[in-house]
Structures are given as structure tokens and as C-alpha cells.
KOLKOLMAR-985779 format. One record per residue (C-alpha): y negated, x negated, z negated. Coordinates in steps of 0.02 Angstrom, whole numbers, padded with zeros to 5 digits, always signed. Example, Ala and Ser with C-alpha at 12.3 -4.5 7.8 and 13.67 -1.06 7.14 Angstrom:
<nodes>
+00225-00615-00390;+00053-00684-00357;
</nodes>
This chain:
<nodes>
-00617+01330-00235;-00638+01250-00065;-00811+01282+00007;-00825+01386+00165;-00958+01325+00285;-01021+01388+00450;-00964+01302+00608;-01145+01253+00642;-01149+01158+00479;-01005+01049+00534;-01120+00938+00634;-01191+00878+00469;-01036+00887+00360;-00951+00752+00463;-00818+00714+00333;-00757+00894+00325;-00659+00933+00484;-00664+01105+00562;-00484+01154+00530;-00501+01118+00345;-00671+01197+00322;-00610+01358+00398;-00442+01359+00310;-00392+01232+00177;-00399+01046+00152;-00238+00950+00117;-00337+00816+00024;-00397+00947-00101;-00273+01091-00109;-00083+01093-00105;-00021+01141+00069;+00077+01303+00074;+00191+01255+00218;+00345+01149+00189;+00421+01020+00305;+00558+01098+00408;+00668+01078+00561;+00651+01221+00685;+00761+01254+00836;+00624+01316+00951;+00737+01334+01104;+00914+01284+01150;+00839+01124+01222;+00706+01084+01092;+00698+01045+00907;+00536+01034+00808;+00498+00938+00649;+00340+01009+00570;+00251+01037+00405;+00098+01141+00445;-00011+00987+00467;+00080+00893+00606;+00223+00927+00725;+00343+00818+00823;+00443+00905+00961;+00604+00837+01034;+00697+00881+01192;+00884+00865+01163;+00944+00885+01343;+00979+00798+01457;+00941+00664+01327;+00840+00661+01166;+00655+00619+01181;+00492+00652+01092;+00394+00771+01206;+00250+00820+01092;+00156+00756+00941;+00031+00886+00885;-00109+00873+00759;-00105+01050+00688;-00259+01014+00582;-00369+00992+00736;-00265+01070+00874;-00255+00903+00963;-00108+00855+01074;-00082+00670+01043;+00063+00626+01159;+00027+00593+01342;+00190+00515+01401;+00376+00515+01360;+00446+00347+01308;+00616+00289+01245;+00647+00328+01062;+00691+00145+01033;+00725-00014+01130;+00863-00136+01080;+00915-00307+01141;+01101-00329+01105;+01190-00488+01156;+01047-00531+01271;+01040-00364+01362;+00901-00236+01339;+00945-00053+01310;+00832+00098+01297;+00883+00228+01171;+00850+00408+01223;+00699+00455+01325;+00674+00548+01489;+00615+00483+01657;+00524+00562+01803;+00356+00611+01726;+00238+00627+01876;+00079+00572+01786;+00071+00476+01622;-00105+00535+01578;-00040+00702+01513;+00124+00793+01493;+00137+00969+01562;+00276+01078+01488;+00336+01134+01660;+00374+00953+01706;+00503+00934+01569;+00639+01037+01651;+00635+00922+01802;+00639+00760+01704;+00806+00670+01693;+00899+00551+01581;+00909+00367+01616;+01097+00345+01625;+01079+00163+01578;+01006+00213+01409;+01096+00262+01251;+01133+00449+01263;+01118+00581+01128;+01287+00617+01050;+01242+00722+00898;+01099+00771+00784;+01088+00836+00607;+00959+00887+00479;+00967+00820+00302;+00875+00771+00146;+00740+00639+00119;+00808+00471+00060;+00750+00355-00079;+00741+00179-00005;+00694+00110-00177;+00753+00178-00344;+00608+00199-00466;+00645+00185-00651;+00494+00258-00741;+00465+00165-00904;+00275+00170-00920;+00125+00278-00885;+00109+00326-00702;+00031+00459-00596;+00125+00623-00588;+00208+00580-00423;+00372+00652-00361;+00504+00529-00303;+00572+00543-00175;+00437+00652-00099;+00489+00826-00046;+00525+00847+00137;+00662+00851+00266;+00750+00729+00382;+00818+00737+00558;+00942+00610+00629;+00993+00581+00809;+01149+00482+00850;+01162+00395+01017;+01304+00307+01107;+01325+00210+01268;+01486+00202+01369;+01459+00018+01408;+01461-00020+01221;+01604+00085+01155;+01602+00127+00969;+01427+00056+00947;+01307+00192+00893;+01121+00198+00859;+01059+00321+00728;+00872+00357+00729;+00803+00442+00575;+00644+00543+00560;+00572+00611+00399;+00427+00730+00372;+00356+00780+00204;+00272+00924+00116;+00084+00922+00106;+00043+00759+00196;+00022+00724+00383;+00146+00581+00382;+00311+00554+00472;+00435+00413+00450;+00547+00330+00578;+00687+00204+00557;+00849+00160+00644;+01024+00096+00612;+01145+00007+00726;+01325+00043+00678;+01461-00067+00749;+01637+00004+00757;+01685-00091+00913;+01809-00212+00834;+01705-00365+00882;+01540-00435+00823;+01380-00397+00915;+01210-00479+00899;+01050-00378+00883;+00925-00499+00957;+00772-00387+00940;+00721-00204+00931;+00577-00083+00942;+00606+00062+00824;+00456+00161+00885;+00371+00176+01054;+00241+00314+01076;+00137+00344+01232;-00018+00414+01149;-00179+00485+01218;-00307+00345+01227;-00455+00354+01110;-00580+00287+01237;-00592+00234+01418;-00663+00068+01475;-00662+00019+01657;-00695-00167+01637;-00618-00301+01527;-00644-00252+01345;-00598-00322+01174;-00655-00198+01040;-00546-00049+01079;-00545+00109+00975;-00365+00162+00948;-00295+00338+00939;-00324+00426+00774;-00158+00380+00697;-00117+00235+00580;+00055+00161+00554;+00120+00055+00410;+00285-00024+00368;+00382-00101+00225;+00400-00255+00338;+00234-00325+00278;+00178-00492+00206;+00038-00621+00203;-00101-00500+00160;-00171-00404+00011;-00205-00245+00109;-00091-00132+00208;-00184-00175+00368;-00198-00362+00337;-00013-00377+00295;+00049-00271+00440;+00169-00369+00549;+00267-00242+00651;+00135-00119+00709;+00068-00159+00883;-00049-00069+01003;+00003-00122+01177;-00040-00078+01356;+00055+00039+01471;+00065-00040+01646;+00161+00113+01710;+00009+00222+01670;-00071+00199+01840;-00205+00333+01824;-00292+00259+01672;-00476+00215+01689;-00454+00031+01646;-00456-00060+01812;-00332-00192+01753;-00224-00064+01659;-00270-00142+01491;-00297+00013+01384;-00199-00008+01220;-00118+00165+01216;+00063+00133+01165;+00107+00118+00982;+00257+00007+00949;+00345-00045+00790;+00445-00205+00806;+00469-00367+00708;+00371-00515+00777;+00527-00625+00773;+00711-00581+00786;+00798-00514+00688;+00939-00596+00787;+01066-00524+00666;+01253-00536+00691;+01327-00364+00656;+01511-00379+00618;+01639-00246+00659;+01624-00106+00531;+01449-00161+00481;+01282-00072+00495;+01109-00146+00522;+00963-00049+00448;+00787-00076+00516;+00621-00076+00426;+00537+00091+00394;+00381+00144+00489;+00262+00273+00415;+00139+00357+00533;-00010+00457+00469;-00110+00568+00585;-00293+00588+00541;-00402+00742+00562;-00570+00651+00561;-00650+00487+00609;-00745+00480+00445;-00701+00319+00354;-00690+00394+00180;-00578+00535+00237;-00462+00423+00338;-00440+00299+00197;-00414+00438+00071;-00266+00488+00179;-00201+00309+00182;-00218+00297-00007;-00123+00461-00024;+00013+00389+00089;+00043+00240-00023;+00040+00343-00183;+00169+00457-00103;+00288+00325-00035;+00258+00193-00168;+00223+00301-00323;+00259+00153-00438;+00090+00088-00379;+00011+00219-00494;+00074+00121-00645;-00081+00037-00714;-00053-00050-00882;-00195-00133-00975;-00147-00316-00985;-00191-00480-01070;-00153-00637-00972;-00105-00755-01111;-00136-00939-01081;-00023-01011-01216;+00158-01005-01272;+00119-01078-01442;+00215-00960-01559;+00075-00936-01685;-00062-00909-01555;+00048-00800-01445;+00097-00684-01588;-00084-00673-01644;-00134-00624-01466;+00002-00492-01462;-00059-00425-01629;-00235-00411-01558;-00174-00329-01398;-00079-00196-01494;-00226-00173-01613;-00354-00133-01476;-00239-00027-01368;-00185-00148-01232;-00014-00109-01160;+00052-00272-01088;+00042-00459-01119;+00083-00585-00982;+00119-00769-01009;+00001-00822-00870;+00005-00972-00755;-00025-01131-00853;+00042-01055-01014;+00197-01165-01017;+00328-01033-00974;+00459-01081-00844;+00557-00928-00785;+00673-01038-00681;+00739-01119-00840;+00890-01015-00888;+00953-01132-01024;+01010-01049-01185;+00865-01125-01281;+00732-01063-01160;+00809-00889-01151;+00817-00878-01340;+00636-00934-01359;+00566-00803-01243;+00683-00664-01295;+00610-00685-01469;+00436-00663-01395;+00493-00506-01302;+00572-00434-01458;+00411-00464-01554;+00304-00385-01417;+00419-00234-01410;+00407-00213-01598;+00219-00197-01574;+00236-00067-01437;+00189-00192-01302;+00276-00243-01142;+00292-00428-01103;+00289-00521-00939;+00291-00691-00858;+00224-00787-00709;+00325-00876-00577;+00271-00969-00420;+00384-00951-00268;+00305-01008-00105;+00160-01126-00072;+00249-01272-00156;+00357-01417-00100;+00538-01423-00158;+00616-01558-00049;+00655-01588+00134;+00827-01507+00119;+00762-01342+00049;+00587-01323+00121;+00554-01212+00272;+00562-01316+00431;+00413-01300+00546;+00477-01254+00721;+00335-01351+00802;+00371-01516+00714;+00551-01500+00655;+00492-01554+00483;+00433-01471+00322;+00248-01434+00304;+00118-01354+00412;+00168-01180+00354;+00050-01038+00305;+00012-01116+00136;+00062-01294+00178;+00236-01324+00110;+00350-01180+00065;+00532-01167+00015;+00647-01071+00130;+00711-00919+00036;+00879-00938+00123;+00902-01120+00076;+01018-01167-00067;+00867-01182-00182;+00796-01014-00125;+00956-00919-00156;+00977-00998-00327;+00794-00964-00370;+00818-00776-00362;+00977-00788-00463;+00885-00884-00598;+00737-00763-00605;+00855-00615-00619;+00949-00702-00760;+00788-00742-00853;+00722-00564-00840;+00886-00484-00890;+00925-00597-01038;+00750-00603-01111;+00714-00418-01087;+00546-00455-01005;+00456-00306-00928;+00347-00388-00796;+00351-00525-00666;+00192-00592-00589;+00264-00665-00431;+00138-00784-00356;+00160-00860-00185;+00275-00720-00128;+00357-00744+00041;+00213-00752+00168;+00320-00740+00325;+00353-00923+00364;+00495-00942+00491;+00617-01084+00466;+00695-01187+00605;+00831-01262+00496;+01010-01239+00556;+01089-01302+00393;+01023-01177+00265;+01165-01067+00203;+01072-00902+00215;+01017-00903+00398;+01078-00971+00563;+00917-01037+00637;+00739-00993+00682;+00765-00821+00759;+00847-00740+00606;+00751-00837+00473;+00602-00722+00451;+00703-00562+00439;+00828-00634+00316;+00695-00710+00204;+00599-00546+00201;+00759-00453+00162;+00795-00572+00017;+00628-00542-00067;+00623-00356-00025;+00795-00332-00105;+00738-00428-00258;+00584-00319-00279;+00692-00164-00261;+00807-00235-00395;+00656-00253-00511;+00597-00077-00473;+00769-00006-00516;+00755-00088-00687;+00576-00038-00723;+00511-00217-00710;+00326-00215-00666;+00278-00325-00519;+00109-00408-00495;+00121-00483-00320;-00028-00557-00227;+00038-00485-00064;+00066-00311+00008;+00248-00280-00043;+00205-00107-00111;+00329-00011-00003;+00473-00124-00056;+00440-00105-00243;+00290-00207-00302;+00165-00116-00412;+00002-00205-00386;-00086-00339-00285;-00257-00418-00295;-00402-00298-00269;-00483-00435-00167;-00596-00571-00236;-00639-00753-00209;-00565-00851-00355;-00704-00980-00358;-00831-00841-00392;-00766-00837-00571;-00849-01008-00591;-01020-00931-00557;-01141-00901-00702;-01066-00765-00810;-01206-00639-00783;-01171-00637-00594;-00986-00604-00611;-00989-00416-00655;-01095-00380-00501;-00973-00475-00390;-00830-00382-00475;-00904-00211-00438;-00935-00262-00258;-00754-00318-00243;-00687-00157-00319;-00800-00049-00211;-00737-00139-00056;-00555-00149-00112;-00538+00036-00150;-00564+00088+00030;-00379+00051+00060;-00314+00048-00119;-00311+00174-00259;-00384+00095-00418;-00211+00063-00489;-00154-00037-00337;-00264-00189-00362;-00304-00304-00507;-00467-00391-00549;-00505-00539-00661;-00603-00577-00820;-00617-00763-00864;-00617-00759-01054;-00589-00946-01040;-00639-01062-00899;-00561-01026-00730;-00596-01118-00567;-00730-01223-00652;-00907-01177-00701;-00896-01239-00879;-00976-01149-01027;-01099-01056-00915;-00958-00966-00825;-00847-00917-00970;-00856-00781-01101;-00782-00879-01246;-00841-00880-01382;-00827-00692-01354;-00946-00642-01493;-01083-00750-01419;-01073-00666-01249;-01026-00491-01299;-01146-00407-01179;-01063-00489-01027;-00890-00454-01099;-00936-00270-01112;-01006-00271-00936;-00839-00336-00872;-00744-00201-00967;-00865-00064-00914;-00849-00121-00733;-00660-00130-00726;-00621+00023-00832;-00759+00121-00745;-00678+00090-00576;-00506+00130-00650;-00450-00048-00609;-00356-00160-00730;-00417-00338-00743;-00322-00493-00791;-00407-00535-00957;-00361-00718-00958;-00373-00814-01119;-00292-00844-01290;-00364-00689-01377;-00457-00525-01351;-00581-00532-01495;-00655-00657-01617;-00763-00547-01730;-00771-00369-01795;-00907-00330-01668;-00803-00396-01524;-00651-00298-01584;-00754-00138-01595;-00820-00161-01418;-00646-00185-01345;-00579-00034-01438;-00727+00069-01377;-00695+00034-01194;-00505+00047-01204;-00519+00213-01295;-00645+00279-01169;-00532+00230-01025;-00379+00311-01101;-00475+00471-01139;-00522+00489-00955;-00375+00394-00882;-00315+00527-00761;-00480+00543-00670;-00524+00358-00681;-00360+00313-00595;-00396+00441-00459;-00472+00397-00292;-00643+00321-00278;-00774+00407-00171;-00890+00273-00107;-01070+00313-00151;-01169+00153-00179;-01112-00029-00180;-01182-00149-00309;-01329-00251-00244;-01398-00325-00405;-01563-00231-00397;-01526-00044-00391;-01410+00073-00483;-01232+00065-00416;-01099+00198-00436;-00912+00221-00459;-00869+00404-00422;-00691+00468-00446;-00627+00635-00381;-00466+00732-00407;-00468+00920-00378;-00305+00945-00474;-00376+00889-00642;-00475+00981-00776;-00598+00836-00758;-00607+00838-00568;-00748+00712-00552;-00818+00568-00654;-00963+00455-00606;-01003+00288-00688;-01177+00223-00651;-01221+00040-00680;-01389-00045-00702;-01372-00231-00656;-01551-00277-00700;-01644-00331-00857;-01756-00177-00856;-01724+00012-00862;-01705+00101-00694;-01740+00283-00657;-01675+00346-00490;-01621+00508-00408;-01440+00493-00351;-01344+00603-00232;-01162+00621-00283;-01040+00697-00156;-00918+00809-00251;-00826+00887-00104;-00661+00800-00142;-00669+00858-00323;-00646+01036-00263;-00807+01087-00351;-00926+01202-00257;-01084+01301-00294;-01103+01239-00473;-01028+01117-00598;-01047+01073-00780;-01098+00893-00807;-01060+00808-00973;-01132+00646-01037;-01113+00572-01210;-01249+00683-01284;-01253+00851-01196;-01185+00964-01061;-01278+01066-00931;-01245+01161-00771;-01301+01089-00604;-01308+01170-00432;-01218+01095-00283;-01290+01106-00108;-01196+01171+00044;-01115+00999+00067;-01049+01004-00112;-01173+00870-00165;-01271+00862-00326;-01437+00772-00347;-01470+00700-00519;-01615+00602-00588;-01545+00470-00705;-01617+00335-00816;-01500+00191-00858;-01555+00058-00984;-01562-00127-00942;-01389-00199-00911;-01326-00027-00961;-01200+00101-00900;-01198+00290-00900;-01046+00400-00871;-01049+00581-00813;-00899+00698-00815;-00901+00850-00702;-00800+01008-00728;-00800+01189-00673;
</nodes>
């Protein structure tokens, strides 16, 4: 039951916005309204879902004339802009839009009837409602969250033409979904002209939004409107924000009444590739853009906003809820590898990966290599395990003919990670063919794809897959995105240290400094919990991996490693308690998982505990207290749809017992008034305060951990 609070209390309950407190909260309860297309008048169409609304004028041309936050009652659009902007054969064209708005600070409804179409723009020809599309096919072959794919919703398409470009049409697609304040936008350019055209560049979204703040003088730390946008055109980053390459907040020089003296307020949201695509579209061909997802927030509270972002990625990349427990095996010796697989199956692990340095070469598609690793896969499958491999793509030097050419020097090198092959060189094209062959013929279930394409452009004019610099980034991204979609269609799990989640990858790094695994072993679990606490602001637990150096990694010698496992069992358990307690899977890197009955029992204990509470542990983290090495720190999970709607794991990083009173916020668990708390020994009822918080006095033994399950 969602708590009902007085409006006066809202000043304190900052993370619970007014609309939700008085009605219902989409982050806790299923939303009753469905996404729908509504013909509001003969000149307007609305796309809405009870949480957000986008209103279009369809005469004299199509244009977005309102974006409304129905959760807060906020009108977010201040100015009409074109629906897209294209550069075709060197000429710029607006698509849709209306002109003649008297003041760009706000948009009065009575102005709309007097606004006109720009006759030089693409004009609306037709529109149609339809079903939501599946940009990536998801073959479900392992445990995952109970996510629907594709998400339920509705779509609206507008088709535009321009008399100066006969038989060239632009189709702009919008999608809106049930139960989440997100809308999608993408476009297609269809060429039926009989001749080739070149799409030099495009902007698939351009929104004149209400500014979030006003600064008169020059300013650098702007607060942006309360909307975030993400795209599948992302790379060179392990978070959705760090990898974003097409989302831009830009100024609006035409907005002459803004407070900024130099008209520098960033109040226009654009979505456009940073380079190109400079694609030749042949007669009868269609170009499809990237996809832009826009989420409207109902609060400025960090936890609430990032919970929405995490929900977005679970909804539009549901394969990221797959979260197998995995051993990173460091050897391909047949005897040792089979022994490691036996151990993994014995303790309840679900996947084994031939890690970097193990001796596996996935580019070797010789009959002998295929036969060798197919035998490994068959053995793993007989044990109920899935098997995977590692392959390095970028950040290595192939040769001058196949490396990406630096546009500044005209030579290889100087790229994001030094040298990098061009994915559209002869070597790059053959690389993907070889990896596909290896995966198909061996029956492997996972690819850890290191050095994925980071966005390096290539100035070569001799590579077979691209013409030159301007089309090189788009075509390389398209190559790797199509490959990841190919893997997703076949149920091949993808560990990728880059944010390719929306194109099919399952997991990226949670975020850690690799050299920290060379620190003394007793410091590593504290670092790990800090990393997971920080990483789960923008990732659900299943979206990021961590690391456990069973054997030496990045130096540090004996003092940094856990092997022999039985001699350092306490630290081994701390690593497992940390990772499993946060719901995060670590890369347990080494040749084995246990070396004694006591070690085996400890691994089984933590794996069994995780699987027992898996649903809630893989649910979102509510950030309570970050590890600092001297106080209790907490991992709190919440999911109002489960019979275990909250679970807290409390860690003591010190060598002495600690007793503290902790405040645990249970609002997002859906619990109110009272809850039953269960630990390993007993259960009792606790009262929640008006903010849905519970205060508990806990004692946790030295280097110990305590878990608490909450239920109604």
C-alpha cells in the first residue's frame, strides 16, 4: 500500500513528489493508464500514457506543440522547433515544424492557429498509429528478470515529403509505453527517387524546452531541464551518461527574451551524431537512424531520478537483467579446465569463461581449434553450465593497412586507446566473420568482448567498408551494433566493457580501478562495496560486473591474492558477501573455486543464500550508507512487486564488533506503517515512521555481515 501523506509533509519527504503521494507512484505500483494515441481535435493528435503527454499539430504542418509532465502538472515545452533537421547532398532541410511564434519563452495555445508552415521544409503527407517495434530480438536462454519484450505501448509515425526532392520521404517514429514516463524518437529516410542521395548529417530530435535556471552572466555549471535522454548510439563509456554521444544541450539564439545576456542558456535538446553519417542512400534504399529515449522526471531527488533511469534500461534492454554467476577460468589445460567446471557445477555457479590470458583464441577458426573448444562446451553443457570466451577487438595494433587512420596525422595511432583496428577494414570485416564462426561451431554461450569499438573515426579512403572520414564512425558503430544484435538473437551472453546495452550487450563493468586489486587483500572488499554503491546509481545490480582476484591480478603479489583459498577464507567470504549482497556478479578469476572442504562449504553457503533471495537482491539498490572502513555500511534492495519487498545487508569492515542505530528508507519497497523483519534467527514486527523509514539498532561482529529481510 502506498503511503498517503499530508501536503505539509512533502517539504521533508523530498523524494516523494506531490502527484505520487496524493495518487500513486509509478516506481512502486503498476500504472492503470495505457499508452494511447488520441485525436484531440481535427488539427491535433496526442500521444499519452497517464504520466507524460506529447501533443502534435498536424496542420498546416506537423509539429510538437506540447510536452506535458502529467505527474507534476508541468508544461515542459516553450517553443516549437522542427521535428528533425537533415542535410542531404549539402543542403539543409527542416522536417515539419511551424513558424511565427511571437515569443519563445512560452507557447500560448491561441498563438497556434496563426502560426504557419515553412514551405521550404518537408511537409506532412500522412500519419498512422501502430505497434511498438523490437529493434533487437531477445532469445531468453537463462535466468532474467520478468521483463516483457518488447514493452507494451503504442507508436505514431509521421511521413513527410518535399516537392524539391520528389519520391524522397522522411518517416519520423514516436513510441510511448505503458507505466513509464519515456518516449522514443527515431527517423528513416526512404529514397524512391531513382537516383542516389547522400545524407550528410541529421538531427532526429530538436526540443525547445523550458530552461531549468536563469543566469544573466557567463556561466558554466548549468542545470538542465528535468528530462534525460539516452541513445543506442553510445560508446567509450561504462555508464549511460559517460557513453552518450548524440545527446546535446545547446543554446537557442532565436530566444531573444531569455535572461542570459549573451543568449547562452542551454535550453534546446538535440539528438544528432557527432560525425556524419555521410551515408549514400541508393534508389530503393532506406536509412534508419539511431533511437533516442527520453525520460521525464517528477523530482530532482537523485535516488528517484536514477531509479527512473535504471527502470528505463531494464525496460528497453531487458537482457541486462540476466545475471549469471561466473568463474573466469585462467587456463585451457584440459585436466584443470574440466576440474574447474566440475567445481563450478558443484557449488552452483552457472557459467565458466575462458578469461584473458587463458590461451583461447576465438579468431582461430581452424578445424582443430573449433574441435578443441567444442569439446569443452559439450562438457560444460553436460554439467549444466554455460561456457564463454574472451576476445580483444580494439586497443591493439594490427598493421598500417587495417588500423584506423588518425585524421590529424594521416597515420595509425593516436586514437582513444592508442592503436585500434578499423572495423571497416579488411581485417575488421573478417574479424566479425571469424568470431561468429567460432561461436556458432563451438556452441559457446558467452563472449566477453574487450576493447569494443570506442568511437574512433578513420580517415582511410581505401578500407572496403567505408568511403572516408565522415562515414567511418557511423559504419563502424553499425558493424558492432549489428554483431551484438546477432548475439542477442542467439542467446549469447555479452560482457562488454562499454555501454552497448541498448544494442544487445548484457553487462559492463560496474566501475573500478583495476590496479586496486593489487592492494592488500583486506582493503579490497571495502573498495568493492564503494564501487558497487557508486555504480548502482545508474545501473541495476545485474548491469555491472565486479572482480575477485583469486590469483594475482595487476600485481601486489601474495599479499593481494586470495590463493591459497583455504588460507584466506575470511577475505574470500567477504568478497562473496559483498558481491552477492549487492546483487552484483563478480569475475572470480583463477583456476578453481575451492581447495578444501571448508572453502567449498563457504562458497556453497553464499551461492545458496544468493539464489534463495535472488529476486530481491537483483532489484534496485536504495543508497543508504557508503563503505568508509570504520562504520557499518549498507546495501538495501527494494522491489514492491515481490513477496520479499526489501532486503538489507549490513557490513562491518572493522576488526571489532559495532553496534549502531541505522535508519533504513523502505518507501520504494511499498511497505508502510509496519513490516516484519527476518534475520537468520528470528522474526519480529517493526513500525515505520511517516516517511516509511524504520530505525533499527544492530550489532554486527568484527568483519561480519548481517542480512535482514522485510515483508508485510
